[in-house]
ROVEXKOL-677122 format. One record per residue (C-alpha): z, y, x negated; residue number from 1; residue in three letters. Coordinates in nm, 4 decimals, padded with zeros to 6 digits. Layout:
// ROVEXKOL-677122
+----------+----------+----------+-----+-----+
!       pz !       py !       px !   n ! res !
+----------+----------+----------+-----+-----+
!        Z !        Y !        X ! NUM ! ALA !
...
+----------+----------+----------+-----+-----+
// end
This chain:
// ROVEXKOL-677122
+----------+----------+----------+-----+-----+
!       pz !       py !       px !   n ! res !
+----------+----------+----------+-----+-----+
!  19.1460 !  14.6198 ! -14.7368 !   1 ! UNK !
!  18.9824 !  14.9437 ! -14.6290 !   2 ! UNK !
!  18.8372 !  14.8943 ! -14.2850 !   3 ! UNK !
!  18.7797 !  15.2701 ! -14.2350 !   4 ! UNK !
!  18.9266 !  15.5391 ! -14.0213 !   5 ! UNK !
!  18.7888 !  15.3718 ! -13.7066 !   6 ! UNK !
!  19.0156 !  15.0833 ! -13.7360 !   7 ! UNK !
!  19.3323 !  15.2566 ! -13.8242 !   8 ! UNK !
!  19.6290 !  15.1768 ! -13.6154 !   9 ! UNK !
!  19.6842 !  15.5273 ! -13.4881 !  10 ! UNK !
!  19.3164 !  15.6083 ! -13.4311 !  11 ! UNK !
!  19.2442 !  15.7536 ! -13.1083 !  12 ! UNK !
!  18.8762 !  15.7603 ! -13.0200 !  13 ! UNK !
!  18.6892 !  16.0451 ! -12.8784 !  14 ! UNK !
!  18.3861 !  15.9738 ! -12.6601 !  15 ! UNK !
!  18.3616 !  16.2990 ! -12.4529 !  16 ! UNK !
!  18.4202 !  16.6684 ! -12.4891 !  17 ! UNK !
!  18.0710 !  16.7672 ! -12.5934 !  18 ! UNK !
!  17.9832 !  16.8176 ! -12.2295 !  19 ! UNK !
!  17.6539 !  16.6287 ! -12.3116 !  20 ! UNK !
!  17.5444 !  16.9266 ! -12.5500 !  21 ! UNK !
!  17.4684 !  16.8464 ! -12.9193 !  22 ! UNK !
!  17.5909 !  17.1190 ! -13.1577 !  23 ! UNK !
!  17.3561 !  17.4244 ! -13.1356 !  24 ! UNK !
!  17.2509 !  17.6853 ! -13.4103 !  25 ! UNK !
!  17.5054 !  17.9674 ! -13.4332 !  26 ! UNK !
!  17.7930 !  17.7937 ! -13.2410 !  27 ! UNK !
!  18.0125 !  17.7308 ! -13.5348 !  28 ! UNK !
!  17.9878 !  18.0947 ! -13.6748 !  29 ! UNK !
!  18.0488 !  18.2378 ! -13.3193 !  30 ! UNK !
!  18.3628 !  18.0316 ! -13.2702 !  31 ! UNK !
!  18.4941 !  18.1038 ! -13.6317 !  32 ! UNK !
!  18.4372 !  18.4825 ! -13.5787 !  33 ! UNK !
!  18.6095 !  18.4792 ! -13.2558 !  34 ! UNK !
!  18.9030 !  18.2875 ! -13.3830 !  35 ! UNK !
!  18.9177 !  18.4539 ! -13.7377 !  36 ! UNK !
!  18.9130 !  18.7980 ! -13.5896 !  37 ! UNK !
!  19.2241 !  18.7529 ! -13.4036 !  38 ! UNK !
!  19.3820 !  18.5858 ! -13.7281 !  39 ! UNK !
!  19.2982 !  18.8957 ! -13.9187 !  40 ! UNK !
!  19.4740 !  19.1114 ! -13.6676 !  41 ! UNK !
!  19.7828 !  18.8972 ! -13.6586 !  42 ! UNK !
!  19.7119 !  18.8004 ! -13.3111 !  43 ! UNK !
!  19.6873 !  18.4452 ! -13.3693 !  44 ! UNK !
!  19.8758 !  18.3514 ! -13.0639 !  45 ! UNK !
!  19.5992 !  18.5070 ! -12.8570 !  46 ! UNK !
!  19.3717 !  18.2105 ! -12.9637 !  47 ! UNK !
!  19.5633 !  17.9503 ! -12.7401 !  48 ! UNK !
!  19.3452 !  18.0212 ! -12.4382 !  49 ! UNK !
!  19.0491 !  18.1688 ! -12.6052 !  50 ! UNK !
!  18.8235 !  17.9076 ! -12.4583 !  51 ! UNK !
!  18.9605 !  17.9034 ! -12.1223 !  52 ! UNK !
!  19.0698 !  18.2630 ! -12.0222 !  53 ! UNK !
!  18.8441 !  18.4927 ! -11.8059 !  54 ! UNK !
!  18.6643 !  18.6371 ! -12.1029 !  55 ! UNK !
!  18.5690 !  18.3222 ! -12.2636 !  56 ! UNK !
!  18.2056 !  18.3094 ! -12.0914 !  57 ! UNK !
!  18.1297 !  18.6743 ! -12.1968 !  58 ! UNK !
!  18.3034 !  18.6326 ! -12.5357 !  59 ! UNK !
!  18.0582 !  18.3467 ! -12.6317 !  60 ! UNK !
!  17.7695 !  18.4167 ! -12.4165 !  61 ! UNK !
!  17.7236 !  18.0799 ! -12.2610 !  62 ! UNK !
!  17.8531 !  17.8885 ! -11.9504 !  63 ! UNK !
!  18.1812 !  17.7329 ! -11.8867 !  64 ! UNK !
!  18.0728 !  17.3953 ! -11.9901 !  65 ! UNK !
!  17.9078 !  17.5138 ! -12.3099 !  66 ! UNK !
!  18.2096 !  17.7079 ! -12.4153 !  67 ! UNK !
!  18.4117 !  17.3771 ! -12.4006 !  68 ! UNK !
!  18.1301 !  17.2086 ! -12.6113 !  69 ! UNK !
!  18.1434 !  17.4799 ! -12.8661 !  70 ! UNK !
!  18.5171 !  17.4078 ! -12.8970 !  71 ! UNK !
!  18.4706 !  17.0402 ! -12.9202 !  72 ! UNK !
!  18.1979 !  17.0765 ! -13.2007 !  73 ! UNK !
!  18.4012 !  17.3495 ! -13.3892 !  74 ! UNK !
!  18.7112 !  17.1153 ! -13.3972 !  75 ! UNK !
!  18.4946 !  16.8016 ! -13.5032 !  76 ! UNK !
!  18.3273 !  16.9996 ! -13.7776 !  77 ! UNK !
!  18.6897 !  17.1153 ! -13.9086 !  78 ! UNK !
!  18.6032 !  17.4788 ! -13.8481 !  79 ! UNK !
!  18.9036 !  17.5128 ! -13.6124 !  80 ! UNK !
!  19.2140 !  17.3154 ! -13.5201 !  81 ! UNK !
!  19.5191 !  17.3381 ! -13.3085 !  82 ! UNK !
!  19.8368 !  17.4025 ! -13.4965 !  83 ! UNK !
!  20.1942 !  17.2794 ! -13.4006 !  84 ! UNK !
!  20.2520 !  17.5940 ! -13.1778 !  85 ! UNK !
!  19.9204 !  17.5305 ! -12.9912 !  86 ! UNK !
!  19.7585 !  17.8201 ! -13.1605 !  87 ! UNK !
!  19.3879 !  17.7621 ! -13.2582 !  88 ! UNK !
!  19.3385 !  17.8613 ! -13.6225 !  89 ! UNK !
!  19.0530 !  17.8498 ! -13.8749 !  90 ! UNK !
!  19.0354 !  17.5972 ! -14.1739 !  91 ! UNK !
!  18.9963 !  17.6616 ! -14.5277 !  92 ! UNK !
!  18.6492 !  17.5031 ! -14.5235 !  93 ! UNK !
!  18.5495 !  17.7357 ! -14.2569 !  94 ! UNK !
!  18.6893 !  18.0396 ! -14.4158 !  95 ! UNK !
!  18.4978 !  17.9474 ! -14.7553 !  96 ! UNK !
!  18.1600 !  17.9128 ! -14.5849 !  97 ! UNK !
!  18.1392 !  18.1104 ! -14.2563 !  98 ! UNK !
!  18.3415 !  18.4299 ! -14.3099 !  99 ! UNK !
!  18.1153 !  18.7351 ! -14.3384 ! 100 ! UNK !
!  18.1717 !  18.7325 ! -14.7217 ! 101 ! UNK !
!  18.1779 !  18.3533 ! -14.7453 ! 102 ! UNK !
!  17.9356 !  18.1421 ! -14.9162 ! 103 ! UNK !
!  17.6884 !  18.0730 ! -14.6317 ! 104 ! UNK !
!  17.7950 !  18.2494 ! -14.2994 ! 105 ! UNK !
!  17.4662 !  18.1600 ! -14.1467 ! 106 ! UNK !
!  17.4238 !  17.8051 ! -14.2716 ! 107 ! UNK !
!  17.1214 !  17.8697 ! -14.4578 ! 108 ! UNK !
!  17.2197 !  17.6195 ! -14.7306 ! 109 ! UNK !
!  17.1567 !  17.2534 ! -14.6526 ! 110 ! UNK !
!  17.4850 !  17.1723 ! -14.8260 ! 111 ! UNK !
!  17.6819 !  17.3594 ! -14.5397 ! 112 ! UNK !
!  17.5202 !  17.1218 ! -14.2693 ! 113 ! UNK !
!  17.5891 !  16.8150 ! -14.4949 ! 114 ! UNK !
!  17.9513 !  16.9454 ! -14.5230 ! 115 ! UNK !
!  17.9859 !  16.9551 ! -14.1443 ! 116 ! UNK !
!  17.8166 !  16.6149 ! -14.1079 ! 117 ! UNK !
!  18.0834 !  16.4909 ! -14.3502 ! 118 ! UNK !
!  18.3554 !  16.6151 ! -14.1281 ! 119 ! UNK !
!  18.2168 !  16.4427 ! -13.8390 ! 120 ! UNK !
!  18.1122 !  16.1114 ! -13.9790 ! 121 ! UNK !
!  18.3964 !  16.0607 ! -14.2162 ! 122 ! UNK !
!  18.7055 !  16.2393 ! -14.0854 ! 123 ! UNK !
!  18.6764 !  16.3102 ! -13.7129 ! 124 ! UNK !
!  18.7817 !  16.1127 ! -13.3925 ! 125 ! UNK !
!  18.4269 !  16.0506 ! -13.2910 ! 126 ! UNK !
!  18.4217 !  15.6855 ! -13.2824 ! 127 ! UNK !
!  18.0360 !  15.6526 ! -13.2243 ! 128 ! UNK !
!  17.9483 !  15.8770 ! -13.5144 ! 129 ! UNK !
!  18.2023 !  15.6896 ! -13.7200 ! 130 ! UNK !
!  18.0657 !  15.3570 ! -13.6275 ! 131 ! UNK !
!  17.6885 !  15.4437 ! -13.6624 ! 132 ! UNK !
!  17.7363 !  15.6095 ! -14.0205 ! 133 ! UNK !
!  18.0098 !  15.3865 ! -14.1447 ! 134 ! UNK !
!  17.9777 !  15.0309 ! -14.0079 ! 135 ! UNK !
!  17.6319 !  14.9794 ! -13.8748 ! 136 ! UNK !
!  17.4341 !  14.7757 ! -14.1164 ! 137 ! UNK !
!  17.0870 !  14.7712 ! -13.9780 ! 138 ! UNK !
!  16.8197 !  15.0452 ! -14.0277 ! 139 ! UNK !
!  16.6924 !  15.0465 ! -13.6689 ! 140 ! UNK !
!  16.8639 !  15.0752 ! -13.3532 ! 141 ! UNK !
!  16.8194 !  15.1750 ! -12.9858 ! 142 ! UNK !
!  17.0559 !  15.3617 ! -12.7512 ! 143 ! UNK !
!  17.1500 !  15.0556 ! -12.5513 ! 144 ! UNK !
!  17.2432 !  14.8475 ! -12.8778 ! 145 ! UNK !
!  17.4764 !  15.1199 ! -12.9967 ! 146 ! UNK !
!  17.6155 !  15.1601 ! -12.6654 ! 147 ! UNK !
!  17.6896 !  14.7949 ! -12.6404 ! 148 ! UNK !
!  17.8435 !  14.7791 ! -13.0024 ! 149 ! UNK !
!  18.0843 !  15.0712 ! -12.8876 ! 150 ! UNK !
!  18.1764 !  14.8806 ! -12.5741 ! 151 ! UNK !
!  18.2553 !  14.5702 ! -12.7581 ! 152 ! UNK !
!  18.4627 !  14.7634 ! -12.9974 ! 153 ! UNK !
!  18.6394 !  14.9307 ! -12.7298 ! 154 ! UNK !
!  18.7396 !  14.5946 ! -12.5658 ! 155 ! UNK !
!  18.8572 !  14.4751 ! -12.8980 ! 156 ! UNK !
!  19.0446 !  14.7792 ! -12.9737 ! 157 ! UNK !
!  19.1989 !  14.7996 ! -12.6245 ! 158 ! UNK !
!  19.0315 !  15.1656 ! -12.5770 ! 159 ! UNK !
!  18.9816 !  15.2574 ! -12.2126 ! 160 ! UNK !
!  18.6310 !  15.4170 ! -12.1796 ! 161 ! UNK !
!  18.3728 !  15.4060 ! -11.9147 ! 162 ! UNK !
!  18.0361 !  15.2648 ! -12.0026 ! 163 ! UNK !
!  17.8670 !  15.5831 ! -11.8724 ! 164 ! UNK !
!  18.0589 !  15.7893 ! -12.1075 ! 165 ! UNK !
!  17.9692 !  15.5787 ! -12.3955 ! 166 ! UNK !
!  17.6074 !  15.6153 ! -12.3060 ! 167 ! UNK !
!  17.6202 !  15.9943 ! -12.2776 ! 168 ! UNK !
!  17.8116 !  16.0067 ! -12.6207 ! 169 ! UNK !
!  17.5240 !  15.8071 ! -12.7626 ! 170 ! UNK !
!  17.2547 !  16.0128 ! -12.6185 ! 171 ! UNK !
!  17.4231 !  16.3254 ! -12.7595 ! 172 ! UNK !
!  17.4332 !  16.1762 ! -13.1038 ! 173 ! UNK !
!  17.0687 !  16.0842 ! -13.0865 ! 174 ! UNK !
!  16.9848 !  16.4476 ! -12.9631 ! 175 ! UNK !
!  17.1885 !  16.5984 ! -13.2494 ! 176 ! UNK !
!  17.0388 !  16.3881 ! -13.5313 ! 177 ! UNK !
!  16.6751 !  16.3360 ! -13.4504 ! 178 ! UNK !
!  16.3841 !  16.5592 ! -13.3617 ! 179 ! UNK !
!  16.2124 !  16.4946 ! -13.0249 ! 180 ! UNK !
!  15.8357 !  16.3591 ! -13.0760 ! 181 ! UNK !
!  15.6034 !  16.5595 ! -12.8410 ! 182 ! UNK !
!  15.3275 !  16.3796 ! -12.6556 ! 183 ! UNK !
!  15.0632 !  16.4973 ! -12.8970 ! 184 ! UNK !
!  15.2903 !  16.3907 ! -13.1828 ! 185 ! UNK !
!  15.2740 !  16.7369 ! -13.3502 ! 186 ! UNK !
!  15.5966 !  16.8668 ! -13.4858 ! 187 ! UNK !
!  15.7115 !  17.2126 ! -13.3778 ! 188 ! UNK !
!  16.0329 !  17.4026 ! -13.4758 ! 189 ! UNK !
!  16.1370 !  17.4139 ! -13.1056 ! 190 ! UNK !
!  16.1666 !  17.0389 ! -13.1253 ! 191 ! UNK !
!  16.4749 !  17.0799 ! -13.3474 ! 192 ! UNK !
!  16.7750 !  17.1040 ! -13.1153 ! 193 ! UNK !
!  17.0701 !  17.0770 ! -13.3534 ! 194 ! UNK !
!  17.1148 !  17.1792 ! -13.7379 ! 195 ! UNK !
!  17.2134 !  16.8039 ! -13.7977 ! 196 ! UNK !
!  16.8459 !  16.7186 ! -13.7298 ! 197 ! UNK !
!  16.7439 !  16.9043 ! -14.0397 ! 198 ! UNK !
!  16.9222 !  16.6248 ! -14.2608 ! 199 ! UNK !
!  16.6532 !  16.3808 ! -14.1436 ! 200 ! UNK !
!  16.9030 !  16.0989 ! -14.1258 ! 201 ! UNK !
!  16.7826 !  15.9505 ! -13.7896 ! 202 ! UNK !
!  16.4016 !  15.9527 ! -13.7066 ! 203 ! UNK !
!  16.2475 !  15.8307 ! -13.3839 ! 204 ! UNK !
!  16.0245 !  15.5548 ! -13.3819 ! 205 ! UNK !
!  15.7920 !  15.4382 ! -13.0832 ! 206 ! UNK !
!  15.8261 !  15.7722 ! -12.8956 ! 207 ! UNK !
!  16.1972 !  15.8051 ! -12.9057 ! 208 ! UNK !
!  16.2666 !  15.4481 ! -12.7735 ! 209 ! UNK !
!  16.3694 !  15.3127 ! -13.1054 ! 210 ! UNK !
!  16.5536 !  15.5016 ! -13.4068 ! 211 ! UNK !
!  16.5472 !  15.4588 ! -13.7689 ! 212 ! UNK !
!  16.8224 !  15.5381 ! -14.0100 ! 213 ! UNK !
!  16.6682 !  15.6874 ! -14.3170 ! 214 ! UNK !
!  16.8586 !  15.5726 ! -14.6312 ! 215 ! UNK !
!  16.7758 !  15.6943 ! -14.9679 ! 216 ! UNK !
!  16.8279 !  15.9668 ! -15.2348 ! 217 ! UNK !
!  16.8683 !  16.2357 ! -14.9714 ! 218 ! UNK !
!  16.6888 !  16.5290 ! -15.1671 ! 219 ! UNK !
!  16.8583 !  16.8012 ! -14.9712 ! 220 ! UNK !
!  17.2035 !  16.6652 ! -15.0671 ! 221 ! UNK !
!  17.3463 !  16.8827 ! -15.3345 ! 222 ! UNK !
!  17.5533 !  16.7601 ! -15.6083 ! 223 ! UNK !
!  17.8577 !  16.9945 ! -15.4992 ! 224 ! UNK !
!  17.8651 !  16.8423 ! -15.1495 ! 225 ! UNK !
!  17.8328 !  16.4973 ! -15.2964 ! 226 ! UNK !
!  18.1344 !  16.5621 ! -15.5377 ! 227 ! UNK !
!  18.3282 !  16.7385 ! -15.2596 ! 228 ! UNK !
!  18.2821 !  16.4210 ! -15.0416 ! 229 ! UNK !
!  18.3430 !  16.1799 ! -15.3325 ! 230 ! UNK !
!  18.6758 !  16.3453 ! -15.4113 ! 231 ! UNK !
!  18.7936 !  16.3514 ! -15.0575 ! 232 ! UNK !
!  18.7199 !  15.9875 ! -15.0168 ! 233 ! UNK !
!  18.8688 !  15.8871 ! -15.3535 ! 234 ! UNK !
!  19.2012 !  16.0714 ! -15.2520 ! 235 ! UNK !
!  19.2182 !  15.8973 ! -14.9466 ! 236 ! UNK !
!  19.0975 !  15.5653 ! -15.0617 ! 237 ! UNK !
!  19.3060 !  15.5210 ! -15.3935 ! 238 ! UNK !
!  19.4681 !  15.8362 ! -15.5000 ! 239 ! UNK !
!  19.6698 !  15.6831 ! -15.7757 ! 240 ! UNK !
!  19.3667 !  15.5345 ! -15.9569 ! 241 ! UNK !
!  19.1595 !  15.7246 ! -16.2085 ! 242 ! UNK !
!  18.8696 !  15.5016 ! -16.1614 ! 243 ! UNK !
!  18.6388 !  15.4168 ! -15.8801 ! 244 ! UNK !
!  18.3518 !  15.1542 ! -15.8816 ! 245 ! UNK !
!  17.9921 !  15.2208 ! -15.7896 ! 246 ! UNK !
!  18.0057 !  14.9532 ! -15.5268 ! 247 ! UNK !
!  18.2967 !  15.1342 ! -15.3512 ! 248 ! UNK !
!  18.1304 !  15.4634 ! -15.3526 ! 249 ! UNK !
!  17.8245 !  15.3135 ! -15.1996 ! 250 ! UNK !
!  17.9434 !  15.0442 ! -14.9539 ! 251 ! UNK !
!  18.3070 !  15.1459 ! -14.8386 ! 252 ! UNK !
!  18.3539 !  15.2810 ! -14.4873 ! 253 ! UNK !
!  18.4093 !  15.6589 ! -14.5293 ! 254 ! UNK !
!  18.2386 !  15.6667 ! -14.8555 ! 255 ! UNK !
!  17.9716 !  15.9259 ! -14.9603 ! 256 ! UNK !
!  17.7243 !  15.6355 ! -14.9843 ! 257 ! UNK !
!  17.7852 !  15.5401 ! -14.6152 ! 258 ! UNK !
!  17.8217 !  15.8731 ! -14.4589 ! 259 ! UNK !
!  17.5223 !  16.0357 ! -14.6436 ! 260 ! UNK !
!  17.3174 !  15.7266 ! -14.5857 ! 261 ! UNK !
!  17.2444 !  15.6995 ! -14.9677 ! 262 ! UNK !
!  17.1187 !  15.3700 ! -15.1080 ! 263 ! UNK !
!  17.2682 !  15.2214 ! -15.4213 ! 264 ! UNK !
!  16.9947 !  15.3784 ! -15.6499 ! 265 ! UNK !
!  17.0487 !  15.7275 ! -15.5085 ! 266 ! UNK !
!  17.4271 !  15.7023 ! -15.5754 ! 267 ! UNK !
!  17.3741 !  15.5699 ! -15.9292 ! 268 ! UNK !
!  17.1351 !  15.8567 ! -16.0104 ! 269 ! UNK !
!  17.3990 !  16.0963 ! -15.9305 ! 270 ! UNK !
!  17.6701 !  15.9167 ! -16.1040 ! 271 ! UNK !
!  17.4778 !  15.8904 ! -16.4263 ! 272 ! UNK !
!  17.4822 !  16.2654 ! -16.4444 ! 273 ! UNK !
!  17.8501 !  16.3235 ! -16.3157 ! 274 ! UNK !
!  17.9817 !  16.4256 ! -16.6289 ! 275 ! UNK !
!  17.7479 !  16.7387 ! -16.6404 ! 276 ! UNK !
!  17.7354 !  16.8052 ! -16.2550 ! 277 ! UNK !
!  18.1135 !  16.8089 ! -16.2363 ! 278 ! UNK !
!  18.1569 !  17.0198 ! -16.5442 ! 279 ! UNK !
!  18.3651 !  16.7319 ! -16.7063 ! 280 ! UNK !
!  18.6096 !  16.6673 ! -16.4417 ! 281 ! UNK !
!  18.4546 !  16.3126 ! -16.4044 ! 282 ! UNK !
!  18.2750 !  16.0634 ! -16.6302 ! 283 ! UNK !
!  18.0507 !  15.7692 ! -16.5937 ! 284 ! UNK !
!  18.1500 !  15.4451 ! -16.7502 ! 285 ! UNK !
!  17.9415 !  15.1156 ! -16.7760 ! 286 ! UNK !
!  18.1355 !  14.8591 ! -16.9859 ! 287 ! UNK !
!  18.1522 !  14.4767 ! -16.9574 ! 288 ! UNK !
!  17.9416 !  14.4777 ! -16.6558 ! 289 ! UNK !
!  18.1808 !  14.7326 ! -16.4679 ! 290 ! UNK !
!  18.0120 !  15.0333 ! -16.3441 ! 291 ! UNK !
!  18.2587 !  15.3053 ! -16.2481 ! 292 ! UNK !
!  18.3573 !  15.6859 ! -16.2313 ! 293 ! UNK !
!  18.6614 !  15.8008 ! -16.4266 ! 294 ! UNK !
!  18.8564 !  16.1161 ! -16.3171 ! 295 ! UNK !
!  18.9640 !  16.2942 ! -16.6360 ! 296 ! UNK !
!  19.2676 !  16.4458 ! -16.4676 ! 297 ! UNK !
!  19.4861 !  16.3320 ! -16.2004 ! 298 ! UNK !
!  19.3152 !  16.3390 ! -15.8527 ! 299 ! UNK !
!  19.5899 !  16.5394 ! -15.7021 ! 300 ! UNK !
!  19.5007 !  16.8246 ! -15.9177 ! 301 ! UNK !
!  19.1386 !  16.8437 ! -15.8174 ! 302 ! UNK !
!  19.0403 !  17.0771 ! -15.5203 ! 303 ! UNK !
!  18.7289 !  16.9392 ! -15.3401 ! 304 ! UNK !
!  18.6478 !  17.2850 ! -15.2238 ! 305 ! UNK !
!  18.5961 !  17.3983 ! -15.5808 ! 306 ! UNK !
!  18.3309 !  17.1244 ! -15.6137 ! 307 ! UNK !
!  18.1814 !  17.2147 ! -15.3031 ! 308 ! UNK !
!  18.1058 !  17.5592 ! -15.4398 ! 309 ! UNK !
!  17.8993 !  17.4536 ! -15.7019 ! 310 ! UNK !
!  17.6120 !  17.4143 ! -15.4506 ! 311 ! UNK !
!  17.6251 !  17.8014 ! -15.3913 ! 312 ! UNK !
!  17.6440 !  17.9185 ! -15.7570 ! 313 ! UNK !
!  17.3066 !  18.0645 ! -15.8781 ! 314 ! UNK !
!  17.2880 !  17.9909 ! -16.2491 ! 315 ! UNK !
+----------+----------+----------+-----+-----+
// end
């Protein structure tokens, strides 16, 4: 039974580290450039204290707490990670997207934002985000309800976390994914605090007291990022099987349907065209009432990053 990453025995939840700051525009690129430049100079050991040495505030141009928040988000978004020698290094995903000659160094393509949302909501240790985007089954919520959900889960899982810490984490999530509603209810660009708000997954209702998860087709979600996520999920969920059902893709924790807030029709519409969109890597089958995707080669031979590239190819 797949209960999702949140319920794995070795899962260690993360509720803090963001210093109450949601991800800001430019942070991922700035962190990537700082670390990658040292990698190119073969000075990777110098990255060990890049966020805590005396030059960190000047290097990143923000205060100490924001520097730590930048590290937190860059790790959660799979831009950097700490290797066995405690060096901080960049990931394949980050180099593909954010290097100066990469696909989208300034995150102007929505697929880049979706890809980092996928890292957080499907693969990170950020428990609140995993819960909301994989296990929460209602369309509306308020901060108190999600806080209570996480406290109950923490008790059940024997996690040690203070209520105030969870409340701050929930507040940071809301600020990251929703736009503020001004008093005159007119929208301005200044109200967008984080790039994740551009995805439109969480919308305020009743002047920010209640929020709605917007489920549907997600028009800004490219086929490339969908196929990338599908392949990663499939490889994790059932790597030996060359088939996966529509229901699994829509409803299982960690699936593209769940993480991207797609409804069944939205997923089905993409799967109907998957032979074309994947350039023959996958096929759609609907026989004897069983709706499923077929991998036309072993999953181990499919590189998800090659599928992500499809959203950046101008044909």
